[in-house]
C-alpha positions, 0 to 999 in steps of 0.5 A, a space after each residue: 463979834 456978831 452972829 454973821 462973823 461967828 458964823 464965818 469962823 464956825 462954818 469952816 471949822 466944822 467943815 474941817 471937823 466933818 472931814 477929820 471925823 470921816 478920815 477917822 472912821 476910814 482909818 479905823 475901818 482900815 485897821 480893823 481889816 474891812 478895806 483889806 480885800 479891795 486894797 489888795 485887789 487895787 494892788 493887783 491892778 497896779 501891778 498888772 499896769 506896771 508889769 503889763 509888758 511881757 518880757 522873755 526871762 533869759 535866766 530861768 527855763 521851766 521844764 513841765 510834765 504835762 498831761 501828754 507826757 504822762 500819757 506817753 510815758 504811762 508814769 505818774 509820779 515819774 519814775 526815778 529812771 525817767 528823772 535820771 534821764 532828764 537829769 543826764 539830757 539837761 546836765 550835758 548842756 551845763 546848766 548853772 543849777 537845776 531845781 526839781 519841784 517834785 517830792 522825792 521822799 520815797 523812791 520810785 523804782 526803777 532807777 533809784 540808785 542811778 538817781 542817788 548817784 546823780 544827786 550825790 555827784 552833782 552839788 548843783 541840783 536842788 530838790 524840794 521838801 515841805 516845811 509844813 505848818 499846823 495844817 500840813 505835815 512835813 514832807 522830807 527831801 531825798 534821804 541821800 540829801 539829807 544834811 546837805 544844802 541841796 534841799 529847799 523847802 517849796 512852801 508858798 504863802 497864799 493870802 486869804 483871797 487866794 493870791 500869791 503876793 509874797 515870796 519866802 527866803 527861810 522858815 523856822 518854827 523854833 526847832 527846824 530851820 530851812 532855806 527856800 527852794 528859790 533861795 537855794 537855786 539863786 545862791 547857786 547861780 550867783 556863786 560864780 559872781 561871788 555874791 552871798 547872803 550878807 547882813 543888811 543895812 542898816 539893820 544887820 538882822 535883815 538880809 542883803 543880796 548884793 547891794 539891796 536889803 530885803 527887810 522881812 514882811 510884817 503882819 500889818 505891813 501896808 494894807 495887810 492886817 494880822 497877815 501870815 508873816 511866818 519866816 522871812 518873806 518879801 513882796 514878789 514883783 512878778 516882773 516881765 509879766 505873765 508867760 514870762 519864761 521859756 518852757 519845755 515839756 518833759 518829753 522835749 528833755 527826754 527826746 533831747 529837743 532843747 536849745 543847748 544855748 538856752 539851757 547853758 548857765 541857766 536855772 532849770 526848774 522842773 515840775 508838773 503842770 498837768 490837769 490830773 496833778 494840780 500844782 497851780 496858784 493864783 497870782 495878780 495876773 489871774 485875778 479877774 483877767 484870765 477867766 479862772 486860770 492859774 499859774 503853775 507852781 514852777 512859774 511862781 518859783 521862777 518868778 522868785 528866782 528871777 527877782 532874787 537874781 535881779 535884786 543881786 545883780 541889778 539892784 532891784 528893790 522890792 515894793 516899799 510902803 510908808 510906816 503906819 503913822 505916815 499912812 494914816 497922815 496920807 489918808 488925813 491929808 486927802 480928807 481935809 483937803 476934800 473938806 476944805 475945798 468943798 466948803 470954798 467951791 459951792 457951785 455944784 458943777 465946779 464941785 463935781 469937777 473938783 471931786 473927780 479931778 481929785 480922784 484922778 490925781 490920787 490914782 495918777 500919783 499913787 500909780 506913779 509912786 507904784 512904778 517907783 516901788 512905792 505902795 501908797 494907800 489908794 482905797 482909804 484915801 480915795 473913801 476919805 476924799 469922797 466922804 469928807 466932800 460928801 459930808 461937808 456938802 450935806 452940811 453946807 446944804 
């Protein structure tokens, strides 16, 4: 074998080796968490593209205490008497369930006895508690409801970048077990349909709603590295876009300015959304697009309830993702293809067109997959594609 023939064999092998080396570095950076922030930002962009159309939610109605309500009533927090009036004005329209995203561990008279009577005589009312963790203390639900199924925790999991991307079903610290506020409301709504929580398939340790099994989130799933995976978590889909829920103010309810047909059979979520009482969170809709605006806590719970009901009744599945070996194989595939084609395509113009087309194809494929509930690595694959092509081009030069 002469030197020229040997060179023809060595050059493609070196090109593939360079592509492999680039992929190994990218996979290593990803495994160390260096790409997590940008991958999650890309996830938010894809979710906004998937749910860019604002669809009204027919099953969930929000009742928010806004700043004008506080000024008009002269109450902060709302007294038990005002809460009782609110319940009376809503219950007459026969909602499926009412959830109150307000802590009531301490009575706020007047009207405390009246409120206790309403809570104990209406089993479709859920009040929140705070489960708490190392950084925050537990806040109990109303004393009159202790030991009942009318209390659900309102804790929300927030990623390191401040965005809420996952919901919670259960929390368990080894001593205490609690069911989430959203799941309590969902199960009450589904009771008439005969749907309850069941063991999942194929893993009976997972939870199933209707025909859909919700596998629990693990700390290294998808783009996450050592994420907070406490309790039983699932990915929120934020279906229907921003501003999805019909919303009334507390004054609207107290003065009986509500649509009876809208309330009847619905899930009502009551809370505060006032400038002086902050209860808001960043969602994928709020990043880079709404100029610092955030989503109210009751709206986040509304998205959770809406998704769980759709899961049970319509078979909507949460986002899925590949296992780590297959995600690494996906990244490797893009890097090696880029390396091989960069060796074959030598002309600068055609190489530029090839690299650009490849990135567009990657974006199109992964966006199509996301529209169909699959979250594939985008940023690592794009970096592998670019770095492999760049290294091989530099070697050939």
